[in-house]
C-alpha positions as CSV (number, residue, x, y, z in Angstrom):
1,M,60.7,-9.2,-46.1
2,L,58.4,-12.1,-47.1
3,P,59.5,-15.6,-46.1
4,A,61.2,-18.1,-48.4
5,N,59.7,-21.0,-46.5
6,L,56.1,-21.2,-45.6
7,A,55.9,-24.3,-43.5
8,S,55.0,-22.4,-40.4
9,R,52.2,-20.5,-42.2
10,I,50.7,-23.7,-43.5
11,E,50.7,-25.1,-40.0
12,H,49.2,-22.0,-38.4
13,Q,46.7,-20.8,-41.0
14,L,45.1,-24.1,-42.2
15,P,42.9,-26.4,-40.1
16,V,44.7,-29.3,-38.4
17,K,42.9,-31.9,-40.4
18,L,43.7,-30.3,-43.7
19,V,47.4,-30.0,-42.7
20,E,47.4,-33.7,-41.9
21,I,46.0,-34.5,-45.3
22,I,48.7,-32.3,-46.9
23,H,51.4,-34.1,-45.0
24,T,50.0,-37.5,-46.1
25,A,49.8,-36.4,-49.7
26,G,53.4,-35.2,-49.6
27,R,54.6,-38.5,-48.2
28,I,52.7,-40.5,-50.8
29,A,54.1,-38.5,-53.6
30,N,57.6,-38.7,-52.2
31,S,57.4,-42.5,-51.9
32,Q,56.7,-42.6,-55.7
33,H,59.5,-40.1,-56.6
34,Q,57.0,-37.5,-57.5
35,N,57.0,-33.8,-56.5
36,L,53.9,-32.3,-55.0
37,Y,53.1,-28.6,-54.8
38,L,50.5,-26.2,-53.3
39,V,49.9,-23.6,-56.1
40,G,48.0,-20.5,-57.1
41,G,45.6,-18.6,-54.9
42,A,46.3,-20.6,-51.8
43,V,49.9,-19.6,-51.9
44,R,49.0,-16.0,-52.5
45,D,46.6,-16.0,-49.6
46,L,49.1,-17.7,-47.2
47,L,51.5,-14.9,-48.0
48,L,48.8,-12.3,-47.5
49,E,47.6,-14.1,-44.3
50,K,44.1,-14.4,-45.7
51,P,41.8,-17.4,-45.2
52,N,41.5,-19.9,-48.1
53,L,40.4,-23.5,-47.6
54,D,40.0,-24.3,-51.3
55,L,43.4,-25.5,-52.2
56,D,45.0,-26.3,-55.6
57,I,47.6,-29.0,-55.6
58,V,49.8,-30.0,-58.6
59,V,51.8,-33.2,-58.8
60,E,54.5,-34.0,-61.3
61,G,52.9,-37.4,-61.8
62,N,49.4,-38.8,-61.9
63,A,46.9,-36.6,-60.1
64,I,44.0,-39.1,-60.1
65,E,46.1,-42.0,-58.8
66,L,47.5,-39.8,-56.1
67,A,44.0,-38.6,-55.1
68,R,42.7,-42.2,-54.9
69,Q,45.7,-43.3,-52.7
70,L,45.2,-40.3,-50.5
71,T,41.5,-41.1,-49.9
72,E,42.4,-44.6,-49.0
73,V,44.5,-43.3,-46.1
74,E,42.3,-40.3,-45.3
75,P,38.7,-41.2,-46.3
76,S,37.1,-38.3,-48.0
77,S,34.6,-37.6,-50.8
78,I,36.4,-37.7,-54.2
79,I,35.4,-36.9,-57.8
80,T,37.7,-37.7,-60.7
81,Y,37.9,-36.0,-64.1
82,P,39.9,-38.4,-66.3
83,Q,39.5,-36.2,-69.4
84,F,41.5,-33.5,-67.6
85,N,43.6,-35.8,-65.4
86,T,42.3,-34.0,-62.3
87,A,40.5,-34.9,-59.1
88,K,38.6,-33.1,-56.3
89,I,38.6,-34.1,-52.7
90,T,36.2,-32.4,-50.3
91,G,35.9,-32.4,-46.6
92,N,34.2,-30.3,-43.9
93,R,34.4,-26.7,-45.3
94,W,37.6,-27.4,-47.3
95,S,38.5,-28.8,-50.7
96,L,41.6,-30.1,-52.6
97,D,41.8,-29.8,-56.4
98,L,44.6,-32.1,-57.6
99,A,46.0,-31.7,-61.1
100,T,48.9,-33.1,-63.1
101,A,51.5,-30.4,-63.8
102,R,50.9,-29.4,-67.4
103,S,51.6,-27.0,-70.2
104,E,49.0,-25.3,-72.3
105,S,48.9,-24.1,-75.9
106,Y,46.1,-22.2,-77.5
107,P,45.1,-23.3,-81.0
108,Q,43.4,-19.9,-81.4
109,P,42.5,-16.9,-79.2
110,G,39.7,-17.6,-76.8
111,A,39.7,-21.4,-77.4
112,L,40.2,-23.9,-74.6
113,P,43.9,-24.9,-74.3
114,T,45.5,-28.1,-75.5
115,V,47.0,-29.7,-72.4
116,T,50.1,-31.9,-72.1
117,P,51.9,-33.1,-68.9
118,S,54.9,-31.0,-67.9
119,S,57.0,-29.6,-65.0
120,I,56.0,-27.3,-62.2
121,E,57.9,-24.4,-63.8
122,T,55.9,-24.8,-67.1
123,D,52.7,-25.2,-65.1
124,L,53.2,-21.9,-63.3
125,F,54.0,-20.1,-66.5
126,R,50.6,-20.9,-67.9
127,R,48.8,-19.1,-65.1
128,D,47.1,-15.7,-65.3
129,F,49.1,-13.3,-63.0
130,T,52.4,-13.4,-61.1
131,I,50.7,-13.4,-57.7
132,N,48.9,-16.6,-58.7
133,A,52.1,-18.2,-60.2
134,M,53.8,-19.3,-57.0
135,A,54.1,-22.8,-55.5
136,I,55.0,-24.4,-52.2
137,C,56.7,-27.8,-52.2
138,L,54.9,-30.4,-50.0
139,N,57.4,-33.2,-50.2
140,P,58.8,-33.9,-46.7
141,D,62.4,-33.0,-47.5
142,R,61.4,-29.7,-49.1
143,Y,58.2,-29.0,-47.1
144,G,57.3,-25.3,-47.2
145,E,59.8,-24.3,-49.9
146,L,58.5,-21.4,-51.9
147,I,58.9,-21.4,-55.7
148,D,58.6,-17.9,-57.2
149,R,60.0,-17.8,-60.7
150,Y,58.1,-14.7,-61.8
151,R,58.5,-12.4,-58.8
152,G,55.0,-12.8,-57.4
153,Q,56.2,-11.9,-53.9
154,D,57.4,-8.6,-55.2
155,D,54.1,-7.8,-56.8
156,L,52.3,-8.8,-53.6
157,K,54.5,-6.4,-51.7
158,D,53.9,-3.6,-54.3
159,K,50.2,-4.5,-54.6
160,L,50.3,-5.1,-58.3
161,I,48.4,-7.3,-60.7
162,R,50.8,-8.3,-63.5
163,V,50.4,-10.8,-66.4
164,L,53.2,-13.2,-67.1
165,H,53.6,-12.4,-70.8
166,D,52.3,-9.9,-73.4
167,N,49.9,-12.4,-75.1
168,S,48.2,-13.4,-71.8
169,F,44.9,-11.6,-72.6
170,V,45.0,-12.7,-76.2
171,D,45.3,-16.4,-75.2
172,D,42.5,-16.1,-72.7
173,A,40.5,-12.9,-72.5
174,T,38.6,-14.0,-69.4
175,R,41.8,-13.0,-67.6
176,I,40.6,-9.4,-68.2
177,W,37.6,-10.0,-65.9
178,R,39.7,-12.0,-63.4
179,G,42.3,-9.2,-63.3
180,L,39.7,-6.6,-62.4
181,R,38.3,-9.0,-59.8
182,Y,41.6,-9.6,-58.1
183,E,42.5,-5.9,-58.3
184,Q,39.3,-4.9,-56.4
185,R,39.2,-7.8,-54.0
186,L,42.8,-7.3,-52.8
187,G,42.9,-3.5,-53.1
188,F,45.8,-3.8,-55.7
189,Q,46.4,-2.0,-59.0
190,L,46.9,-3.3,-62.5
191,E,50.6,-2.9,-63.3
192,A,51.2,-0.2,-65.9
193,N,52.1,-2.5,-68.8
194,T,49.3,-5.0,-67.8
195,L,46.8,-2.2,-67.9
196,K,48.0,-1.2,-71.3
197,L,47.7,-4.8,-72.6
198,L,44.2,-5.1,-71.1
199,L,43.0,-2.0,-72.8
200,R,44.5,-3.2,-76.1
201,D,42.9,-6.6,-75.8
202,I,39.4,-5.8,-74.7
203,P,38.1,-6.7,-78.2
204,M,39.4,-10.3,-77.5
205,L,36.5,-10.8,-75.2
206,D,34.5,-11.4,-78.3
207,T,36.4,-14.7,-78.8
208,I,35.1,-16.1,-75.5
209,S,32.0,-18.3,-75.3
210,K,28.9,-17.1,-73.5
211,E,29.3,-19.8,-71.0
212,R,32.7,-18.7,-69.9
213,I,31.7,-15.1,-69.8
214,R,28.7,-16.0,-67.6
215,Y,31.0,-18.0,-65.3
216,E,33.2,-14.9,-64.8
217,L,30.2,-12.8,-64.0
218,E,29.1,-15.4,-61.5
219,C,32.5,-15.2,-59.9
220,I,32.2,-11.4,-59.7
221,F,28.8,-11.7,-58.0
222,S,30.4,-14.0,-55.5
223,E,32.8,-11.3,-54.3
224,E,32.0,-9.3,-51.1
225,Q,31.6,-6.1,-53.1
226,P,31.0,-6.9,-56.8
227,E,30.0,-3.3,-57.5
228,K,33.7,-2.3,-57.2
229,V,34.6,-4.7,-60.0
230,L,31.7,-3.5,-62.2
231,R,32.6,0.2,-61.6
232,R,36.2,-0.5,-62.6
233,A,35.0,-2.4,-65.6
234,D,32.9,0.5,-66.6
235,E,35.8,2.9,-66.2
236,L,38.0,0.8,-68.5
237,G,35.4,0.1,-71.1
238,V,35.1,-3.6,-70.3
239,L,31.5,-3.6,-68.9
240,T,30.1,-2.5,-72.3
241,K,31.3,-5.8,-73.7
242,L,28.4,-7.4,-71.8
243,H,26.0,-4.8,-73.3
244,P,26.7,-1.2,-74.5
245,A,24.0,0.3,-72.3
246,L,25.3,-1.1,-69.0
247,T,26.8,1.2,-66.4
248,G,28.5,0.5,-63.1
249,N,28.0,3.9,-61.4
250,G,27.0,4.9,-57.9
251,W,23.3,4.0,-58.4
252,L,24.3,0.3,-59.0
253,A,26.6,0.4,-55.9
254,A,23.8,1.6,-53.7
255,K,21.4,-1.0,-55.0
256,F,23.9,-3.8,-54.6
257,M,24.5,-2.7,-51.0
258,A,20.8,-2.7,-50.4
259,A,20.5,-6.2,-51.9
260,R,23.1,-7.5,-49.4
261,Q,21.2,-5.9,-46.5
262,L,17.9,-7.5,-47.6
263,S,19.6,-10.9,-48.1
264,I,21.2,-11.2,-44.6
265,P,22.3,-13.8,-43.4
266,N,22.8,-15.1,-46.9
267,S,24.4,-13.4,-49.9
268,P,22.3,-12.1,-52.8
269,S,21.7,-14.6,-55.6
270,F,23.2,-14.4,-59.0
271,S,19.7,-13.7,-60.3
272,L,19.1,-10.7,-58.0
273,Y,22.5,-9.1,-58.7
274,L,22.0,-9.6,-62.5
275,A,18.4,-8.2,-62.3
276,L,19.8,-5.0,-60.7
277,L,22.6,-4.8,-63.2
278,A,20.1,-5.0,-66.0
279,Y,17.4,-3.0,-64.3
280,R,17.9,0.2,-66.3
281,L,17.9,-1.6,-69.7
282,T,14.9,-1.6,-71.9
283,P,13.1,-4.9,-72.4
284,S,14.7,-5.4,-75.8
285,Q,18.2,-4.6,-74.4
286,C,17.5,-7.1,-71.5
287,E,16.7,-9.8,-74.1
288,I,20.0,-9.2,-75.9
289,L,21.9,-9.4,-72.6
290,T,20.0,-12.6,-71.7
291,L,20.9,-14.3,-75.0
292,S,24.5,-13.1,-74.9
293,L,25.1,-14.7,-71.5
294,G,23.2,-17.9,-72.4
295,L,21.3,-17.7,-69.1
296,A,19.4,-20.6,-67.6
297,K,15.7,-20.4,-68.2
298,S,14.8,-19.5,-64.6
299,V,17.4,-16.7,-64.5
300,A,16.3,-15.3,-67.8
301,Q,12.7,-15.4,-66.6
302,T,13.6,-13.4,-63.5
303,I,15.3,-10.7,-65.6
304,R,12.3,-10.5,-67.9
305,Q,9.9,-10.4,-65.0
306,S,11.9,-7.7,-63.2
307,T,11.7,-5.5,-66.3
308,T,7.9,-6.1,-66.7
309,I,7.2,-5.2,-63.0
310,K,9.2,-2.0,-63.6
311,T,6.7,-1.0,-66.3
312,R,3.8,-1.6,-63.8
313,L,5.3,0.4,-60.9
314,E,3.1,3.4,-61.6
315,A,0.0,1.4,-60.9
316,L,1.6,0.4,-57.6
317,T,2.0,4.0,-56.5
318,N,-1.7,4.4,-55.9
319,P,-2.1,4.5,-52.1
320,K,-5.7,3.3,-52.3
321,L,-5.1,-0.1,-53.7
322,S,-6.8,-3.0,-52.0
323,P,-4.8,-6.1,-51.0
324,S,-6.5,-8.0,-53.8
325,D,-5.5,-5.3,-56.2
326,V,-1.9,-5.7,-55.1
327,Y,-2.1,-9.5,-55.4
328,R,-3.5,-9.2,-58.9
329,Q,-0.6,-7.0,-60.0
330,L,2.2,-9.2,-58.6
331,H,1.2,-12.8,-58.2
332,H,2.5,-13.9,-61.6
333,Y,6.1,-12.9,-60.7
334,S,9.0,-14.5,-58.9
335,A,10.1,-13.3,-55.5
336,T,13.5,-12.4,-56.9
337,A,12.0,-10.2,-59.6
338,I,9.9,-8.4,-57.0
339,I,12.8,-8.0,-54.6
340,A,14.8,-6.4,-57.4
341,N,12.0,-3.8,-57.8
342,I,11.7,-3.2,-54.1
343,I,15.4,-2.3,-54.1
344,A,15.3,-0.3,-57.4
345,T,12.2,1.8,-57.1
346,D,12.1,5.2,-55.4
347,S,8.4,4.9,-54.5
348,P,7.8,4.1,-50.8
349,V,4.2,3.2,-51.6
350,A,5.2,0.7,-54.3
351,Q,7.9,-0.7,-52.0
352,Q,5.4,-1.2,-49.2
353,Y,2.9,-3.0,-51.5
354,M,5.6,-5.3,-52.8
355,E,6.9,-6.1,-49.3
356,T,3.3,-6.8,-48.1
357,F,2.8,-9.2,-51.1
358,L,6.1,-11.1,-50.3
359,H,5.6,-11.3,-46.6
360,H,1.8,-11.9,-46.4
361,L,-0.4,-11.7,-49.4
362,R,1.2,-14.5,-51.5
363,Y,0.6,-16.9,-48.6
364,V,-3.1,-16.1,-48.2
365,K,-5.3,-19.1,-49.3
366,S,-9.1,-19.6,-49.1
367,I,-10.2,-22.5,-47.0
368,L,-12.9,-23.9,-49.2
369,S,-11.9,-26.1,-52.2
370,G,-13.6,-26.9,-55.5
371,D,-14.9,-30.1,-54.0
372,D,-16.4,-28.1,-51.1
373,L,-18.2,-25.8,-53.6
374,I,-19.6,-28.8,-55.5
375,A,-20.8,-30.3,-52.2
376,M,-22.6,-27.0,-51.5
377,G,-24.5,-27.3,-54.7
378,V,-22.3,-25.3,-57.2
379,P,-22.5,-27.1,-60.6
380,Q,-19.2,-28.3,-62.1
381,G,-17.9,-26.0,-64.8
382,P,-16.3,-22.5,-65.2
383,Q,-18.3,-21.2,-62.3
384,I,-16.2,-23.2,-59.8
385,K,-13.0,-21.3,-60.8
386,Q,-14.8,-18.0,-60.8
387,L,-16.2,-18.5,-57.3
388,L,-12.8,-19.7,-56.0
389,E,-11.2,-16.6,-57.4
390,Q,-13.8,-14.4,-55.8
391,L,-13.4,-16.2,-52.5
392,H,-9.7,-15.7,-52.6
393,Q,-10.2,-12.0,-53.3
394,A,-12.6,-11.8,-50.3
395,K,-10.0,-13.5,-48.1
396,L,-7.2,-11.1,-49.2
397,D,-9.4,-8.1,-48.5
398,G,-10.4,-9.4,-45.0
399,R,-14.1,-9.8,-45.8
400,V,-13.9,-13.5,-44.7
401,T,-11.6,-15.1,-42.2
402,T,-13.1,-18.4,-41.1
403,R,-14.6,-21.4,-42.9
404,Q,-18.0,-20.4,-41.8
405,D,-17.5,-16.9,-43.3
406,E,-16.6,-18.5,-46.6
407,E,-19.6,-20.8,-46.6
408,K,-21.9,-17.9,-45.8
409,L,-20.5,-15.9,-48.7
410,V,-20.8,-18.8,-51.2
411,K,-24.4,-19.3,-50.1
412,K,-25.1,-15.6,-50.6
413,W,-23.6,-15.8,-54.1
414,L,-25.7,-18.9,-54.9
415,I,-28.9,-17.2,-53.9
416,S,-28.1,-14.1,-55.9
């Protein structure tokens, strides 16, 4: 039986400093006859006994004013968003997002909602799934009291992802991606009617802006195992809404796992995951995907470069390439695009060449500069650039190692 009061879980699962701030916020709200609640994912994770230090707090009052008063008592970094009547307070490895309790109405499917102040009950009803539609009161006299109007506890116990109403995906189709993400992260299942509604409303993803779709993809790539979400999206026909040629099969899972191994101790970047997801697309298909997601220039460039390197891999399977040959093949491309190809290719020779480039060749520089060449008698003009390139090639191939070696080689060229 799950508890009806979560005061002890708050005290034991959250850092002492964060608990102190929560107590202070509750006292401030109470002194102004306002109700304060911990809501959403933080409540879900307290019930599941999972760590979560990014807390959402809702006040039946003025969130920005409460946040300012709180930081006067507990000094912290604060950012306010007056247009949304929200504020964010950040500390050491934790954050509090404060919002005014509100209701939402959608002028049309996929549009951002129209927001008006409301009660906690209405605020919870606007949320995506029952397991995220619970709240804990933080006022001193009701501290820890669980509010669960939509049986979120039952769905946690039964390991189900359930929408709150039949038009949930119509109002906001990004909930389709979020539902799959929660399902795979928690090891839950989509409740039968929710799955039926999701399949019905997949076309509603066309109503969502490219920026919001990209954000959902970024969230998926932030998961511990994003390949699970993509495989599930492939099974249900959701992944093809990003591009009809995308697949989320075992090949992708293996490459994502390899990306995590290569990225230790960090996590793979959004660019690397996306380059692997798009790796089996043609250049023209990659371009369509890039445009449909409205990618930043640097990310789009990585995807294009990864595809271009893929077309050059055959040249990198020649075991007799010199280091300067390898450099010439790869030096125009970003490290992320090259890493994507190291992970994706089946050629050990090509992998070795690309790893050598990343770990050694790209850092090789000749010692002499253009000014040094002029001082040695080389006339200004195109020949300077040509000789520097030849000198760099000689350094890559180990034909020169010291400054004296480079000077001897330049003198030899000048004589000849």
